[in-house]
C-alpha positions in Angstrom: -0.6 2.8 -2.9 0.3 4.6 -6.3 1.1 2.1 -9.0 2.9 2.4 -12.6 1.8 -0.2 -15.2 4.9 0.0 -17.4 3.3 -0.6 -21.4 5.3 -0.7 -24.5 3.6 0.8 -27.6 4.8 -1.9 -29.5 3.3 -5.1 -28.3 0.5 -4.7 -26.2 -0.3 -7.1 -23.0 -2.7 -7.6 -21.2 -1.6 -8.9 -18.0 0.1 -5.9 -16.6 -3.2 -3.9 -16.7 -5.3 -6.5 -15.5 -2.9 -7.2 -12.7 -3.0 -3.6 -11.6 -7.0 -3.6 -11.8 -7.0 -6.2 -8.9 -4.6 -4.6 -6.9 -5.8 -0.9 -7.2 -9.8 -2.5 -6.5 -8.0 -3.9 -3.1 -6.3 -1.4 -1.8 -7.7 1.5 -3.4 -4.4 2.7 -5.4 -3.8 4.6 -7.6 -3.2 4.2 -11.5 -0.5 5.8 -13.7 0.1 4.1 -16.8 3.5 4.6 -18.8 3.2 4.0 -22.7 6.7 4.2 -24.2 7.2 4.8 -27.8 10.8 3.6 -28.5 12.9 5.6 -31.2 11.6 4.6 -34.9 8.8 3.5 -33.2 5.1 4.6 -34.6 3.0 7.4 -32.7 -0.2 5.8 -33.8 1.0 2.6 -31.7 1.2 4.7 -28.7 -2.3 5.9 -29.2 -3.9 2.6 -29.8 -2.3 1.0 -26.9 -3.6 4.0 -24.7 -7.2 3.2 -25.8 -6.9 -0.4 -25.3 -5.7 0.6 -21.6 -8.6 2.6 -21.2 -10.9 -0.2 -22.2 -8.9 -2.8 -20.0 -9.3 0.0 -16.9 -12.8 1.4 -17.7 -14.2 2.9 -14.3 -10.7 3.4 -13.0 -9.7 6.7 -14.6 -6.3 6.1 -14.9 -3.9 8.6 -15.9 -2.0 7.7 -19.2 1.5 8.8 -20.4 2.5 8.5 -23.7 6.3 9.5 -24.5 8.6 8.6 -27.5 12.3 8.3 -26.8 14.8 6.3 -24.7 13.0 3.8 -22.2 15.4 4.0 -19.8 15.7 7.8 -19.7 12.2 8.2 -19.3 10.8 5.9 -16.9 13.5 6.8 -14.6 12.4 10.3 -15.1 9.0 9.1 -14.2 10.1 7.3 -11.2 11.8 10.6 -10.1 8.8 12.3 -10.5 6.1 10.5 -8.5 6.8 8.3 -5.1 5.5 4.8 -7.1 5.4 2.1 -4.4 4.4 -0.4 -7.2 5.7 -1.0 -10.6 4.3 -3.4 -12.9 5.5 -5.1 -16.1 5.2 -7.9 -18.6 7.9 -10.6 -18.0 8.4 -10.1 -21.8 10.8 -7.3 -20.9 13.1 -9.3 -18.7 13.2 -11.4 -21.6 14.1 -9.6 -23.7 17.0 -8.2 -21.5 18.8 -11.6 -22.2 18.8 -10.9 -26.0 19.8 -7.0 -25.6 22.5 -4.9 -24.4 20.5 -2.4 -23.3 19.6 -2.5 -20.0 15.7 -3.0 -19.5 14.2 0.8 -18.1 11.8 -1.0 -15.7 14.6 -2.3 -13.4 16.7 0.8 -13.0 15.3 2.4 -9.6 16.8 1.3 -6.2 14.8 -2.0 -4.9 12.5 0.5 -2.6 10.1 0.1 -5.2 8.5 -3.3 -5.6 8.4 -4.5 -8.9 5.5 -6.9 -10.1 6.5 -8.9 -13.5 3.1 -10.3 -14.7 2.5 -13.4 -17.0 -0.8 -16.1 -16.8 -2.4 -13.5 -14.4 -5.7 -14.6 -13.3 -8.9 -12.8 -12.7 -8.6 -13.5 -8.6 -5.7 -13.6 -6.6 -6.6 -16.4 -3.7 -3.5 -18.1 -3.1 0.4 -16.5 -2.5 3.5 -18.1 -2.4 5.5 -16.7 -0.2 9.4 -17.5 -0.3 11.9 -16.4 2.4 15.1 -16.9 3.2 14.9 -16.3 6.8 17.0 -13.4 7.3 17.6 -12.9 11.2 15.5 -9.6 12.6 14.2 -8.7 9.1 10.6 -9.2 9.0 10.0 -6.5 6.3 9.4 -9.0 3.6 6.6 -10.5 5.7 5.1 -7.5 6.7 4.8 -6.1 3.1 3.0 -9.5 1.7 0.6 -9.9 4.6 -0.8 -6.3 4.3 -1.4 -7.1 0.5 -2.5 -10.7 1.1 -5.1 -8.7 3.3 -6.0 -6.4 1.2 -6.6 -9.1 -1.5 -8.1 -11.6 1.1 -5.5 -14.5 -0.2 -4.1 -17.1 1.9 -0.6 -17.1 2.3 2.4 -20.5 1.9 5.3 -19.4 3.7 8.0 -21.5 2.1 11.4 -21.8 3.3 14.1 -24.1 1.3 17.3 -25.3 3.1 20.2 -25.5 0.1 21.8 -28.8 -0.2 21.6 -31.3 2.5 19.2 -31.3 5.6 20.6 -29.8 8.8 22.2 -32.5 10.6 20.0 -32.3 13.6 17.2 -33.6 11.2 19.7 -36.1 9.8 17.6 -39.6 9.6 13.9 -37.9 9.3 12.1 -39.7 6.1 10.3 -36.3 5.0 11.6 -32.7 5.8 8.0 -32.0 4.9 6.6 -34.3 7.5 8.6 -32.4 10.4 7.7 -28.9 10.1 5.7 -28.9 13.3 8.9 -30.3 15.2 11.4 -28.0 13.3 9.4 -24.7 14.5 9.7 -25.8 18.1 13.7 -25.9 17.8 15.6 -22.8 19.3 17.1 -22.6 15.8 17.3 -18.8 14.2 15.3 -20.0 11.2 12.5 -21.7 13.5 12.2 -18.1 15.6 11.9 -16.6 12.3 9.1 -18.5 10.7 7.4 -18.3 14.1 7.2 -14.7 13.9 6.3 -14.7 10.5 3.4 -16.9 11.4 2.5 -14.5 14.1 2.6 -11.8 11.5 0.3 -13.5 9.2 -2.2 -14.1 11.6 -2.0 -10.1 13.1 -2.9 -9.8 9.7 -6.1 -12.3 10.1 -4.7 -14.6 6.9 -5.1 -17.8 6.6 -1.2 -19.8 6.3 0.4 -22.5 6.0 4.5 -22.9 6.4 6.5 -25.6 4.1 9.8 -26.5 4.7 12.0 -27.9 1.7 15.8 -29.0 1.1 17.6 -29.1 -1.9 18.2 -26.4 -5.2 16.3 -23.4 -4.0 14.6 -22.9 -7.9 13.6 -26.6 -7.8 11.8 -26.5 -5.0 10.0 -23.1 -6.1 8.6 -24.6 -9.1 8.2 -27.9 -7.6 5.7 -26.3 -5.3 4.2 -24.3 -8.1 3.7 -27.4 -9.9 1.8 -29.4 -7.2 -0.4 -26.5 -5.6 -2.5 -24.1 -7.6 -0.8 -20.8 -6.8 -2.0 -17.1 -8.0 1.2 -15.4 -7.4 4.9 -15.8 -6.1 6.6 -13.3 -3.7 10.0 -13.2 -3.2 12.3 -10.2 -1.5 15.0 -8.0 -2.7 18.2 -9.0 -1.0 20.5 -6.5 -2.5 18.9 -3.3 -1.3 21.7 -1.1 -2.2 22.6 -2.5 -5.8 19.1 -1.9 -7.4 16.5 -4.2 -9.2 18.6 -4.8 -12.6 21.6 -6.5 -10.7 19.6 -8.6 -8.4 17.1 -9.8 -10.9 19.7 -10.8 -13.6 22.2 -12.0 -10.9 20.5 -14.3 -9.2 17.1 -16.7 -8.4 14.5 -14.1 -9.1 15.5 -14.2 -12.8 15.3 -17.8 -12.8 12.0 -18.2 -11.1 10.4 -15.5 -13.9 12.1 -18.0 -16.6 10.6 -21.3 -14.9 7.3 -20.6 -13.8 4.2 -19.3 -15.3 3.2 -16.9 -12.8 3.0 -13.1 -11.6 6.3 -12.6 -9.7 6.3 -10.2 -6.9 9.6 -8.7 -6.1 9.1 -6.7 -2.8 11.4 -3.7 -2.3 11.7 -1.4 0.9 9.1 0.9 0.4 6.0 0.5 1.9 3.3 -0.7 -0.2 0.6 1.0 2.1 
């Protein structure tokens, strides 16, 4: 796996570097680090950030590029130069979008590249929450996530949330969470999807569990992260042709990032292996 860690020279964050180290160690991945000094920024801050990266990634021999100028242009050039599969940045980059007219440079690439936004990074990833929309015959999200989970040695909880009311065929059941086995045995499209998802996880020897909820998706995802101990939340890009910037600023992903204090991985279409 080829990993790019994006760093802002003006504010150093350990989380993306630590996450890059965890994933590179598990996958045998190669790490490049791009330190961007914004226009008007101080070159010495870029040098200091690069030295801290070397300390944080001691033993990994990362390639570190320090560049000054327009961040959007710089990262576009870097993503075009190398076939990266994963970009890692701190969520602070996302939060600043909401206060700035400038489009965040990390999010300009088409959603072929997976994007990992870090905060509260833990030393090891043991439990992954995989949120799926059950897209018919599209198992790319589960395949990608299962491969990463296998490398990390992590268990996966597959969560599907029905927006709004419970499906009419299950009206009267006291708790939708208590009827997972029954629901998975039906011939509904979502049941077929989830059954195949479980099979994919089993094929990768991953310990897994399926949870089904109803309600507002963001609220149910947040609730799940509050009652269970997860280390990473994984979601998919549903707007492949429009790029990550539209996806993240327009729908569930940015809301998840703002509501939970966990790393969030947005899976792209390019293989992570």
